[in-house]
C-alpha positions as CSV (number, residue, x, y, z in Angstrom):
1,M,-70.1,173.5,102.9
2,S,-68.7,175.9,105.2
3,N,-70.0,179.4,105.8
4,T,-68.4,182.9,104.5
5,I,-66.6,185.1,105.9
6,V,-67.0,188.6,106.5
7,E,-65.1,192.0,107.4
8,F,-66.8,195.1,108.2
9,G,-63.6,196.9,109.3
10,D,-64.0,196.7,112.9
11,G,-60.9,193.9,113.9
12,R,-64.1,191.0,114.0
13,V,-64.9,187.7,112.0
14,W,-67.9,187.4,110.7
15,H,-69.9,184.6,109.7
16,K,-72.7,184.8,107.2
17,P,-74.4,181.9,107.1
18,R,-74.3,179.7,104.1
19,R,-78.1,178.9,103.4
20,S,-78.5,183.4,102.8
21,A,-75.5,182.7,99.7
22,D,-79.1,182.6,96.9
23,N,-81.4,185.6,98.7
24,G,-80.3,188.2,96.6
25,G,-77.5,189.7,99.7
26,D,-80.1,189.5,102.8
27,C,-78.1,188.0,105.1
28,V,-77.3,188.4,109.2
29,C,-73.8,188.4,110.7
30,I,-72.4,186.5,113.9
31,T,-69.5,186.5,115.2
32,R,-68.7,185.6,119.6
33,D,-66.3,188.5,120.6
34,P,-63.3,186.4,122.3
35,E,-62.6,188.5,125.7
36,T,-67.0,188.1,126.8
37,G,-68.4,185.6,124.8
38,M,-70.7,187.3,123.7
39,I,-73.1,187.1,120.2
40,G,-73.2,189.8,117.6
41,M,-75.6,189.4,114.9
42,R,-76.1,192.2,112.4
43,D,-77.5,192.6,109.0
44,S,-75.5,192.9,105.4
45,K,-77.2,194.9,103.8
46,E,-76.2,197.9,106.7
47,G,-72.2,197.0,106.7
48,S,-70.4,198.7,108.8
49,A,-73.1,201.5,109.8
50,G,-74.6,198.8,111.2
51,E,-74.6,198.8,114.7
52,P,-74.2,194.7,116.0
53,K,-76.8,193.3,118.4
54,W,-75.0,191.4,121.2
55,Y,-76.4,188.8,123.6
56,T,-75.2,186.8,126.1
57,P,-74.5,183.5,125.6
58,A,-77.2,181.3,127.1
59,E,-79.7,184.0,125.2
60,W,-77.6,183.1,122.3
61,S,-77.7,179.3,123.0
62,A,-81.7,179.2,123.7
63,F,-82.8,180.9,120.2
64,K,-80.6,178.4,118.9
65,L,-82.4,175.8,121.0
66,G,-86.1,177.2,120.2
67,V,-85.3,177.5,116.6
68,Q,-84.6,174.0,116.7
69,D,-87.6,172.9,118.1
70,G,-89.3,175.1,115.2
71,E,-90.7,177.2,118.3
72,F,-90.5,180.4,115.0
73,D,-91.9,178.6,112.7
74,T,-95.7,180.1,112.3
75,L,-93.6,183.6,111.9
């Protein structure tokens, strides 16, 4: 299975995780800025009006490792 590509009209390719397809439209979309390497995350419900939050590659990597290690399982 692959993720879904979402367009918000900003010229970026946003990726919606495949696991968020069946949750009533509540999902997070992710992109990478090719010039800076920064990772953008936004709430798909906000559409093009929502401002993405930007993270450095190191911040994103630390977050992914935390998820994989179960650090957020109690939230």
